[in-house]
N, C-alpha and C positions, 0 to 999 in steps of 0.2 A: 939051432939058433933059437934063443929064447924070445918069444913074442912079447911085445910091449902092450900093456893094457892102457887103453886110452882113458885119460881122466877127464871126466865131464863135470863141469860145475853144476851144482843143483840149480834148478830154475828159480829165479828171483820172484818173490811174491810181489805182485803189482797192486797198488791201491786203486780201487775202483771208486770214483766219485760220482755220486748221483745227485743231480739237481732236483729240487722240489718241483713237482708237477705244477704247471701254470694255474691249476685250479686248487692248489693247496690252501691250508688255513691262512698262512701269512699273506698270500696273494689276495685272498678274499677280504681279509681284514684291511689291507691297504686300499683295496678298491672301495670298500664301504666307507672308509675315512675320507677318501677323495670325493665320493658322492655327497656325503654329509657336509663336507666343507663347501662344495660347490653350491649346495642348497642354502647353506648359511650365508654365503656371500651374496647369493641372489636375493634372499630375503632382506639382507642388510641394505643392498642397493635399492630395492623397492621401497623400503621404509624411508630411506634417505630422500628418495625422489618425492614420496608422499609428503614428508615434512616440508621440504623445500617448496612444493606446490602449494601447500596450505599457507606458507609464509608469503608467497607471491599473491595469492588470492586475498588474504586478510590484511596484509601490511603494505606490500609494494604497490599494487594497483591503486588502492585508495590514496596512497601518498602521491602518486603521479598525477591524479586528477583533482587533488585537494579534497578527496572524499573523507567520510567519517564512518567507522564501524560502530554499529549499535546492536543491542540485544533486545529482542522482543520479549517482554515480560508478562503480557496479558494475553487473553484469548480473543481480543476484539477483532483480530485479523485472521482468525481461523476460517477455513482449513489451510489456506495458502501459506500463512505465516504464523505457525503455532509458537507458543512460548519456547524459548531456547534457540530460536532461529537467529543467526547472525545476518544482519542486513547492512549493505554498504550503500550509504547515501552520498550522492554527489551534488554539488551546486548546479542550479539550473536557472537561466533567466526567467523571470516571471512570465514574459511573453511566450515562452516555450512550454510552459506547464499546461498539460491538456487534461480534459475529463478522462478519468480512469487511471491517471497516474497516482502512485502512492506517495503522498506528500508528508514530509517530516517537518514539524513546526514546533516552536516553543509554546508551551501552554501559557506562559506569561512572558511577554517580550523582555529579553535580557536575563531571564532566569534559565538555569540548566535543564530543567525538566522539559521533555519533548514527547510528542505523540506522532505516530505514523499511521495515517488513515487515508482512504482513497478519496480523490477529488470527485464530487458529484455535481458541483455547480461552480461556475466562474462568472463573476460580476464585475463590470467596468463602471466605475463611478464617473460623474461629470467632471471631477477634479483631476481625472487621469489616473487615479489609483485603481488597483485591482484587488478584489477580495475573493476568497474561496470558501465553499462549504464542503465539509468532509464528513465521511461516515466510515465506521469500521465494517468490514465485510460480515462480521458475525453479530453486528448490532442491528437492532430494529429501527432506531431513530437516527436522524442526522445529528451531528454534533451541534450543540446549542450556539456557540459563538462562531462567527465567521473568522477565517484566518486572514490577517493582514500581511502585507508584503514584508514588514519589518520582523515578523515572526518566523518567516520561512528559513529553514536550514538547508533543505534540498529535496530531491526526489530519489526514490528507490532505484538503484542501479542493478544490483543482483543480490541474491541471498544464498546462505549456506545453512542447511538444517543442522540443529543441535550444537553447532560450533559457537553459538552465542554464549553458552555457559562458560566456555573457556575464555572468551573475550571479557566476560564480567569478572572472572577471577583475576585475569592478568591486569585489568584496569582498576582493580580494587586496591585495598591497602597493601596486599601482598605483592603488588607489581614490582617493587624495588628488590624483592627477593626472588620471585619466580623468573623474571626475565633474564637476569645474569646466569642463574642456574641452568635454565633451558638453553641459552646460547652456548654455554660452556659444554653442556652435554652433547649438543648437536655437533659442535666442531670436534670434540673428542671422538665421537662415534664416526664421523666422516674420516678422520685421520686413521682410526683403527681399520676401517673397511679398506682404505686405500693401501695401507701397509700390508694387510693380510693378503690382498689380491696380488701385490707385487711379489711377496714371498712365495706364494703358491705357484706363480708362473716360473720363478727361478728354480724351485724344486722340480717342477715338471720338466724343464729343460735339462737339468742335471741328470 
């Protein structure tokens, strides 16, 4: 009896798939992009908060109390209020103005020019009016003319170093150009930061 030879099919070649190790170049590149993006979003958010904070300090708060932002231009109030300092002046009843307050007053009643000096003397006249003598912290002599009630603009509320130069630029002839551009840039930046954050979260979830 003739024996049968068993026919065996040759073994099939199997494809071996190897995944890239977790620490491979692509993984590292993706992780670095994620870190850089997170840092960028953090810096953007911090800058936005800073800008909004400055807007509150220099615009919103003075507006609420009827105050007025002014820029120190001379050295008469150094070292506390050097040139370039932004000062916020708010109205104050004459009876509440004390010795030591920094008083802002019109050099000539009804004229725009003002001075901010410290009160060193308060005098009550027989007719019921009150006058003040002022002096710059960096000056040797008391101001020559007493300040009358009609000249008073207000007293110093708070100050922000160096920001006065920005206030001067914005309130100058370039105000009509600077303000709209700054506002548009701020809102565009805020929108970009918000959209970027939302897209990043969606990619992370995916």
